[in-house]
C-alpha positions, 0 to 999 in steps of 0.5 A, spaced: 076 385 292 078 378 289 077 370 288 083 365 287 083 358 287 090 357 283 094 353 288 094 347 291 087 343 292 084 350 289 077 348 286 071 354 284 069 358 278 067 365 278 061 367 275 060 374 278 064 378 283 062 385 281 058 386 288 060 384 294 053 382 296 052 377 290 058 374 289 056 368 284 061 362 283 060 354 281 064 348 284 068 346 277 067 338 276 073 333 276 077 332 270 073 328 264 068 327 270 061 328 272 063 329 280 064 335 284 063 338 291 070 339 293 071 347 293 077 351 296 078 358 294 080 365 297 077 371 298 082 377 298 080 385 299 074 385 303 076 386 310 070 389 314 065 388 308 059 384 308 059 379 303 054 374 300 058 368 296 053 363 293 055 357 290 050 356 284 051 349 282 050 346 289 044 342 288 048 338 282 053 336 287 055 328 288 052 328 294 047 334 295 044 333 302 052 334 305 050 341 304 044 341 308 045 345 315 052 345 312 058 349 316 063 352 311 070 351 314 074 357 313 081 360 315 085 367 315 092 363 317 090 356 313 093 353 320 086 354 324 080 352 321 073 354 324 066 353 321 061 359 319 054 357 317 051 357 311 044 357 308 041 353 302 035 355 298 033 353 291 039 349 289 043 354 291 049 355 298 049 361 300 055 364 305 053 371 308 059 373 312 063 379 313 071 378 313 075 380 319 082 380 314 084 382 308 084 374 306 080 369 307 079 362 305 074 358 304 074 350 303 069 344 304 072 340 309 079 343 312 084 342 307 090 337 306 095 339 302 100 335 298 106 340 302 103 337 308 103 330 305 110 331 304 112 334 311 108 328 314 112 323 310 119 326 312 117 327 319 115 319 320 121 318 317 125 320 322 123 314 327 127 308 327 120 304 326 119 307 319 122 306 312 119 309 305 118 305 298 116 309 292 112 304 289 111 308 282 108 315 280 101 318 278 099 320 271 101 327 273 108 325 275 107 325 283 110 320 287 106 314 290 109 313 298 108 308 301 110 307 309 112 301 312 112 300 320 116 295 324 119 294 330 124 291 326 125 284 330 125 277 326 119 274 329 114 273 324 108 279 324 101 279 321 101 284 315 097 290 316 095 295 310 091 302 311 090 307 305 087 313 305 084 318 301 082 314 294 077 320 294 081 326 295 076 331 297 075 327 303 081 331 307 079 328 313 081 321 311 088 324 311 087 328 317 085 320 321 092 318 317 096 323 320 094 321 327 095 314 326 102 315 324 103 319 330 100 313 334 104 308 331 110 312 331 110 315 338 116 312 342 112 313 349 106 309 347 106 302 350 100 300 346 103 301 339 110 298 342 106 292 343 102 292 337 108 292 333 111 286 336 105 283 333 104 287 326 107 290 321 103 296 317 104 298 311 100 305 309 099 309 303 097 316 306 094 319 300 092 314 294 090 320 290 096 325 290 093 328 283 086 328 285 089 332 291 093 337 287 088 339 282 082 340 288 078 334 285 073 331 290 073 323 288 077 323 281 085 322 279 087 326 273 085 321 268 078 322 271 078 314 274 074 314 281 080 310 284 075 305 289 072 302 283 079 301 279 081 295 283 078 289 280 082 290 274 087 296 274 090 299 268 097 303 268 094 309 264 088 310 267 089 308 275 097 306 276 096 309 283 092 303 284 096 298 280 102 299 283 099 299 291 096 292 288 102 289 286 105 291 292 100 288 296 100 281 292 108 281 294 108 283 301 102 279 303 095 282 307 093 279 314 088 286 314 086 292 310 083 298 312 081 303 306 080 310 310 074 315 307 070 320 309 062 321 310 058 328 307 054 328 314 054 322 318 058 324 325 059 317 326 066 312 324 063 306 321 065 301 317 062 298 310 063 296 303 065 289 304 059 287 300 061 284 293 068 281 295 068 274 292 071 270 297 067 273 303 064 268 307 061 267 314 068 266 317 069 273 314 063 276 316 064 273 323 071 276 324 068 283 322 063 283 326 068 281 332 072 287 330 066 292 329 063 291 336 070 291 340 071 298 336 064 300 339 066 298 346 072 302 346 070 308 342 063 312 343 064 315 337 063 309 333 057 306 329 056 299 328 
């Protein structure tokens, strides 16, 4: 029986694994940071053996309430992810399961690997609507990919920016981005064709490739929370934000959506405009209109 995490996005520390009934684990902190909550690991050699896996440091996670009534994501083939109940007692998260196969993966949410990211970029570029600019590299030397999606026409359009996964442990943000790109690039979709006559989209599907590959929850390779670096990003600490902000200044921004994930709320919602220096009543009125339209169109949206 073995616990392993040395793969793309993996995160766990083994305290002890001598007994299948008492496998003790800790979630590893982000680099140079107090943040942790994301985990992703494999249990092998335990087929048909009743196992109890205990994450000992769950109480100190970034959002411990996210472990209340929590159902862990698990998969045998890493393609199809299911949910399994857990229990939380005295700050310890326990998973009691009898694996049906020799290898089973567990994760905080369904992972979105950097390999899948590369596949997403390559697949998107098969559309004539889509082009790629590598706007820079991360601290670990990974590309920061910017996709431009347009109709190719000469009529001026609004410039709409979509970014995701500043917090790498919020993998659902990139699953959302995959769906958004498929919708925008679908040649049979009359709605996306009409939208692209009026809008050009600039899309960064993964703002934090280093944190994604390292198995971080919130930060990049330097331990920086990118969501807090936009005021004055530095190339030696948050190059991901620096190069994307430079591209935004060059291209212009009419609409900006930064996609995140929530640990517990089962709804879609918009938040975070508070504190913007240029925000006024007119801006708030536009946002309220947009949110109300989303609520009218989608019962999953929460105002």
